[in-house]
Each structure stands twice: as C-alpha cells, then as structure tokens.
C-alpha positions in Angstrom: -33.9 0.5 -32.1 -31.2 1.6 -29.7 -31.1 0.4 -26.1 -30.2 2.9 -23.4 -28.3 1.5 -20.5 -29.4 2.8 -17.1 -26.9 5.1 -15.4 -26.3 4.6 -11.7 -24.7 7.5 -9.9 -23.0 6.3 -6.7 -23.5 8.9 -3.9 -20.4 10.5 -2.6 -19.0 9.2 0.7 -18.2 11.3 3.7 -14.8 13.0 3.3 -13.3 11.4 6.4 -14.4 7.9 5.4 -13.0 8.5 1.9 -9.6 9.5 3.3 -9.4 6.4 5.6 -10.3 4.0 2.7 -7.9 5.6 0.3 -5.1 5.6 2.9 -5.7 1.9 3.6 -5.7 1.1 -0.2 -2.6 3.1 -0.9 -0.8 1.3 2.0 -1.4 -2.2 0.5 1.4 -2.0 -2.2 4.1 -0.5 0.1 3.3 -3.1 2.8 3.4 -5.9 0.3 6.8 -4.7 -1.0 8.4 -4.1 2.4 7.3 -7.6 3.7 8.8 -9.1 0.6 12.2 -7.4 0.6 13.9 -9.2 3.5 13.0 -12.5 1.9 14.8 -11.8 -1.4 18.2 -13.2 -0.4 16.5 -16.3 1.1 14.6 -16.7 -2.1 17.7 -17.0 -4.2 19.1 -19.6 -1.8 16.0 -21.6 -1.2 15.1 -22.0 -4.9 18.7 -21.9 -6.2 17.6 -19.0 -8.4 19.9 -16.4 -9.8 19.7 -12.9 -8.4 18.3 -11.6 -11.7 15.2 -13.8 -11.3 14.7 -12.7 -7.8 14.8 -9.1 -8.8 12.4 -9.8 -11.6 9.7 -11.1 -9.2 9.8 -7.7 -7.4 9.7 -5.7 -10.6 6.8 -7.8 -11.9 4.8 -7.3 -8.7 5.1 -3.5 -9.0 4.4 -3.5 -12.8 1.2 -5.5 -12.5 0.0 -3.3 -9.7 0.3 -0.2 -11.9 -1.1 -2.0 -14.9 -4.2 -2.7 -12.8 -4.3 0.9 -11.8 -4.3 2.1 -15.4 -7.2 -0.3 -16.2 -9.3 0.8 -13.2 -8.6 4.5 -13.9 -10.1 4.1 -17.4 -13.1 2.3 -16.0 -13.5 5.1 -13.5 -14.2 7.5 -16.3 -17.3 5.5 -17.1 -18.8 5.9 -13.7 -17.8 9.5 -12.9 -20.6 11.6 -11.5 -20.0 14.5 -14.0 -21.7 14.1 -17.4 -22.5 10.4 -17.1 -24.1 10.2 -20.5 -20.9 11.5 -22.1 -18.8 9.0 -20.3 -20.7 6.0 -21.8 -18.1 6.4 -24.5 -15.1 6.6 -22.1 -14.1 3.0 -22.7 -14.1 3.2 -26.5 -10.6 2.7 -28.1 -10.6 6.1 -29.8 -11.6 7.9 -26.6 -8.9 6.0 -24.6 -6.2 6.8 -27.1 -7.2 10.5 -27.3 -7.2 10.8 -23.5 -3.8 9.2 -23.2 -2.3 11.4 -25.9 -3.8 14.5 -24.5 -2.2 13.8 -21.1 1.2 12.5 -22.4 1.6 15.6 -24.6 1.0 18.1 -21.8 4.3 19.8 -20.7 3.4 20.0 -17.1 2.6 16.2 -17.0 5.9 15.5 -18.7 7.9 17.7 -16.3 6.3 16.5 -13.1 6.2 12.8 -14.2 9.9 13.0 -15.0 10.5 14.3 -11.5 8.4 11.6 -9.8 9.7 8.9 -12.0 13.4 9.7 -11.3 12.7 10.1 -7.6 10.9 6.7 -7.5 13.8 5.2 -9.5 16.1 6.1 -6.7 13.8 4.6 -4.1 13.2 1.4 -6.1 17.0 1.0 -6.6 17.4 1.0 -2.8 14.5 -1.3 -2.2 15.6 -3.8 -4.8 19.2 -4.0 -3.8 19.3 -3.1 -0.1 18.4 -6.5 1.2 21.3 -8.1 -0.6 23.7 -5.4 0.4 22.8 -5.1 4.0 22.1 -8.8 4.8 24.6 -10.5 2.5 27.4 -7.9 2.1 27.2 -6.0 5.4 26.1 -9.0 7.4 23.1 -7.5 9.2 20.3 -9.6 10.6 16.8 -9.4 9.1 15.7 -7.5 12.3 18.5 -5.0 11.9 17.7 -4.6 8.2 14.0 -4.0 9.1 15.0 -1.3 11.5 17.0 0.4 8.8 14.0 0.3 6.5 11.9 1.7 9.4 14.3 4.6 9.8 14.2 5.2 6.0 10.4 5.5 6.2 10.7 8.0 9.0 13.0 10.2 6.8 10.4 10.1 4.1 7.6 11.1 6.5 9.8 14.0 7.7 10.2 15.0 4.1 6.4 15.2 3.7 6.2 17.5 6.7 9.0 19.6 5.2 7.1 19.7 2.0 4.0 21.2 3.8 6.3 23.8 5.3 8.1 24.8 2.1 5.1 25.0 -0.3 3.3 28.0 1.3 6.6 29.9 1.5 8.3 29.1 -1.8 5.7 27.5 -4.1 6.0 24.2 -6.0 8.9 25.1 -8.3 11.3 26.5 -5.7 10.4 23.8 -3.2 11.2 21.2 -5.8 14.4 22.9 -6.7 15.5 22.9 -3.0 14.7 19.2 -2.7 16.6 18.6 -5.9 19.7 19.9 -4.1 19.1 17.5 -1.3 18.6 14.5 -3.7 21.9 15.3 -5.5 23.8 15.9 -2.3 22.6 12.5 -0.9 23.4 10.5 -4.0 26.8 12.2 -4.5 27.8 11.9 -0.9 26.9 8.2 -1.0 28.9 7.6 -4.1 32.0 9.6 -3.0 32.1 7.7 0.4 31.9 4.4 -1.4 34.6 5.3 -3.8 36.8 6.5 -0.9 36.5 3.1 0.7 34.0 4.0 3.4 31.4 1.3 2.9 29.8 0.8 6.2 26.0 0.6 6.6 25.8 4.1 8.0 27.9 5.5 5.2 25.1 4.3 2.9 22.2 5.2 5.1 23.1 8.7 6.3 23.4 10.1 2.7 20.3 8.1 1.7 18.3 9.9 4.4 18.9 13.1 2.5 17.5 11.5 -0.6 14.5 10.2 1.2 13.9 13.6 2.8 13.8 15.1 -0.7 11.6 12.2 -1.9 9.0 13.3 0.6 8.9 16.6 -1.4 9.3 15.3 -4.9 6.8 12.5 -4.8 3.7 14.4 -3.7 4.6 17.4 -5.8 5.4 15.3 -8.8 2.2 13.3 -8.6 -0.1 16.2 -7.8 1.6 18.3 -10.5 1.1 15.6 -13.1 -2.6 15.3 -12.5 -3.4 19.0 -11.8 -4.1 20.0 -15.4 -6.6 17.2 -15.8 -9.4 17.5 -13.2 -11.8 15.4 -15.3 -9.3 12.7 -15.9 -7.2 12.8 -12.7 -7.3 9.0 -12.3 -6.0 8.4 -15.8 -3.2 10.9 -15.4 -2.2 9.5 -12.0 -2.3 6.0 -13.4 -0.1 7.0 -16.4 2.3 8.7 -14.1 2.5 5.5 -12.0 2.9 3.4 -15.2 6.0 5.5 -16.1 7.4 5.1 -12.7 7.0 1.3 -12.9 8.6 1.2 -16.3 11.7 2.9 -14.8 11.5 0.3 -11.9 11.3 -2.5 -14.5 14.3 -1.2 -16.3 16.3 -0.7 -13.1 15.4 -4.1 -11.8 16.7 -5.7 -15.0 19.9 -3.8 -14.7 20.4 -4.7 -11.0 19.8 -8.3 -11.8 22.8 -8.4 -14.1 25.1 -6.1 -12.2 24.7 -7.2 -8.5 28.3 -8.4 -7.9 28.5 -8.9 -4.2 29.5 -5.3 -3.5 27.6 -2.2 -2.5 28.5 -0.4 -5.8 25.4 -1.3 -7.9 23.1 0.2 -5.2 25.3 3.2 -4.6 25.8 4.0 -8.3 22.2 3.4 -9.1 21.0 5.9 -6.4 23.7 8.4 -7.6 22.4 8.1 -11.1 18.8 8.7 -10.2 19.7 11.6 -7.9 21.3 13.3 -10.8 18.2 12.8 -12.9 16.0 14.1 -10.1 18.1 17.3 -9.8 18.1 17.7 -13.6 14.3 17.4 -13.8 13.8 19.7 -10.8 16.1 22.4 -12.0 15.1 22.4 -15.7 11.7 20.8 -16.7 9.8 21.7 -13.5 11.2 25.3 -13.5 10.1 25.8 -17.1 6.8 24.0 -17.2 5.8 23.6 -13.6 3.7 26.7 -13.5 1.2 25.2 -15.8 0.6 22.4 -13.3 0.2 24.7 -10.3 -3.3 25.7 -9.1 
C-alpha cells in the first residue's frame, strides 16, 4: 500500500516584503566578501601562509556559497506552488540530471552564462588581488583601500541605472554590445597604462570604473537572460549560472595564487583577459542566441 505524503503549499508573501527579504539575503555574500578582502594581506603575515593559500580561502568561500545555492534550488522544485504532486519527483536523480541537461544545452543559457561568467571573472580578479596590490604594492592604508572599494561599488550602481536606461531604447542584445565595448575599453586601457609604466592607483581605478559600469549592465542582463527560458526552473538555472561563475572564480583564484609577484601586473592582465572574453561573448554569443532569452 502506497503512502501519500501531505503537500503543504506555503502562501505567497506580499511583494514588498519579498523584495526586502531577497535584497537582504543577496547582500550577505557581498558583505562577507568585502569585509574579508582588506584582511587578506594580514592573513598571510599573521599565519605565515603563502599568498596562494590566502587566495584559496576566498575562492572556497564563494564556491561553497554557490554549491549551497544549487542544493537549495533543487529543493525549491519540491515545494513550488505549481503542480505540487508532480514535483514530488523533483529530487529524484533522473529528474535532477534531466533538468540540468535541459538547462545546460539551451543556447540562450550558454550565451548569457558566458557573459555573466566572464564579467564576474573580471570582478573576482580585482577583488582577489586588489588588497595585495593597493595595500602592499601601492602602500595605501586599509581605510583608503576601503574608500576605493566604495567608489567601485558606486560605479557598479551607476551601471545598473544605465542598464535601465539602455534596455527600453536598444533591447538586451544591443545594450550588452555597448557594454562590451566599455568592458574591453576599460581592460585595455588598464593594461596599456601599466605596460607604459603608469602604475599609480588611479591608473588602475579609472579604467576599472569603465569595467564596473559595464558590469552593472552585463550582470543583470546575463543572469536574467540565463533564467528567462526556464520559468518553471528559474531557481535551478540561476544556481547553475552562479555555479559556472564560481568555477571561473575558483580557476582564477588558483592562477592568482601562483602568479602574484609583488607587482600590479597579475591584477591588470587578469582584468584585461576577462574584459576580452566579456566583449567576445557580448558581440558573438549573445548577438546570435540572445533573442531566445528575451521576453
């Protein structure tokens, strides 16, 4: 005799309360990261640890955060309000694998995930290396470094407002293409200035503001575009997109750990590399497959 488990449907919260709660939850990981960054140089000194191990702690933090998001997204399928009886099977291995493969094979998901992953790679490179570069190499205080990070966040916020202005006029694909030009311009300018011997803090930050301005366009467009084709599995698609982003961060953290040499070049070349990938994804993949992710 089969036993039927009771299904409990949780009533929907008020939209305003939902937005507040989600905003607070989304802010936990950035706050955790930003509080941790200024301590990375002191971590290596206090524990006598090599720079590679210090980088690995940051990478592991972000990777575990996304791994948890993937697990919770799969559990969320079980408790969705739509077709609850069907979702009793949502945690079965075959169902999980089929859901993953369906998402990963979708061209819009691949295009927009490539964009958001490359853009996040440039952000993570800066986050992981900037405390060593600005505090150890450029000699800034922790307070000065914190102010630089604050200004970087402002550039990102301005980018999100620019995104809201561009989308109604140009659509997702053209907006992403414009932002791709900003990303590549910022990374290239940063690299050229460093190679020319201009290695001041502002020679790094001013070009990076262009990258962060574009990041305010690429990240929301990339994340929304990757989940758009999957309204019934948006949490899973978002988690898989985040997982790919963290894999890029994990790889970049390992590279930085072995290439940080007391100069600004690992940071500069890393951002330059990711800015080229952002532009490539924005100008090719998103232009070809982005329409399937727009609604």
